[in-house]
C-alpha positions, 0 to 999 in steps of 0.5 A: 500500500502506498502511504505517500500523500498525493497532492492535487495537481490542478492541471491534471485533476477532476477539475480538468476532466469536467472541463474537457466534457464541457468543452466537448459540448461547446461550453466556455471554461476558464480551466485547462482540459485533459488532452488524454480525454480530448483525444477520445472525445474528438471521435464525436460520440453521440452520447457521453456518459459521466460516471462517478465511482466515489471512493474508487481510487487508483490504489484501490482499483489496482489492489482489487482488480489489476487486470479487470475491466476498469483497468483495461479501459483506463486512459489516464490517472488524475488527482482529485481536489483538496480535501478529497472528500465526496462533498468537495469532489462533487462540488467541483463537478457541479461548479467547475471550480476547485474548492480551497 
């Protein structure tokens, strides 16, 4: 188990993820997007599903199912926000702003 604290990277976080989704739908934003996600969204999908698996961090996913479905489809690993709680993370998704 990794016992190191991982600090948010606000240039590569859930804030940038939601910014990429909004950019896909032509919504103006003030934050940078995730290039890894933008490349997938360039395929111009008819529907985009945004699924939040609360508490499913990379370390948990790697320990539970390293060769499973979610890991096989993973395109990137991003950080959350601080504090990395459900309330702060969902507020970031809803408001497109990182809480401090």
